[in-house]
N, C-alpha and C positions, 0 to 999 in steps of 0.2 A: 537454493531456493531462498534462504534467508538475504543473500546478496542481491537477490533480485527485488526482493520487499525494500530492502534499503536504499537500491537506485530508484525504484518507482516512488518511493517516499521522499527521496531528495528532488525527484523531478516535480512532484507535487508543488513543494515547498518552494521550488524556482519559480513554477508557474504563479503561484500566490504573490509571491514577492514583485513579480513582472506586473502584477494587475494592482498591487497596492497603490504604486507611484502613479497608476492610472486614473485610478479614484481619487485621489489625492488632487491631481491637477485639475479636475472638474469643478473642485469648491474654489480653487483659486483664480483671480482674474486673468482672463485668456490673453490680455495686451502684455501682460506681466513677464517676463520670461523668467526661470527658476535662476536662483544665482548658481554660479559656474562650480562653486564649492559642493552643492549638492548633487549635481550631474556627474561630477569627479568621482564623489563617494559612492553615487549609484553604480557607476561603470565600474568602479573597483571591486564592490560587492559581488556584480555580476559576472565580473572576471574570476574572483575567488570560487563563487558558486561552480561555474562552469569548470573550473579546475579541480574543484572536490568532486563533479560528477564526473570528468574524466577519469580520475584516479580510482573512483569506485566501479566504472564500466572496466577498466583494465583488471581490477580484481577480480571482477565476474567472468572475463573472456580468458584471464589467464591459464585456469587449470583445462578449458577448452582446447587453449593454443597447445599446451602441452602434450595433452591427449592426442591431437592431431599429430604432432611431432611424432610421438611414440609409434602410432600407426604407421606413420611415413616410414620411419627408420625399419619396419618390420615387413614392408612391403617386398623388399627385394628377396626375402627369404621365403616369404608367402609365393610368390612367383615361381621359384625356383621348383617348392614343393608342389605346385600345381603344373609344371613341365614335367616333373618325376612322375605324378600321377598319370599324366597323359600318355608317357612312356610306357609305365605300367600297364595301363589299361591296352595299349598296342600290343604288349608283349604277351597279355593274359588272350587277348583274340588270337593272336599267332598260335598260342599253345593250345585254344580250344580246337582252330582247324587241324594242328599236327595231330590230335586226339582222335579228331575223326577221323581223317586219313588213316591211323593206324587201325582204327576199328575197321573200316573196308579193307584194308589189306588183310587183317585178321579173318574176315568174311571170306574173303577170296581164297584164303590158304586152306582154311577149313573145308572149302567147297571142292579144291583141289584134291584135299586127303580122303573125300568120301567118294 
């Protein structure tokens, strides 16, 4: 949760930085291009901010990625357990049918004794 707040804060800062140069250029003469150095420094600042944002996103996503990896590694064992449970259910149904058949046979044998 704290990491998400940091990422959102970084995104707000990035948005504010993007808007600042746009506001500054409105006051300048539109026919005059900004000096090359300021464009390069703005580009470098933007790239470093994007790099920082990317690193923060990785930090947020890494625990989720690890958790998904753990779950994925446990899936084959879980699938085997489900198959075993299916087999157990089938065997239980067969036992129930056998018990019913034995009851019927016992009832028939008791009738024969009477």
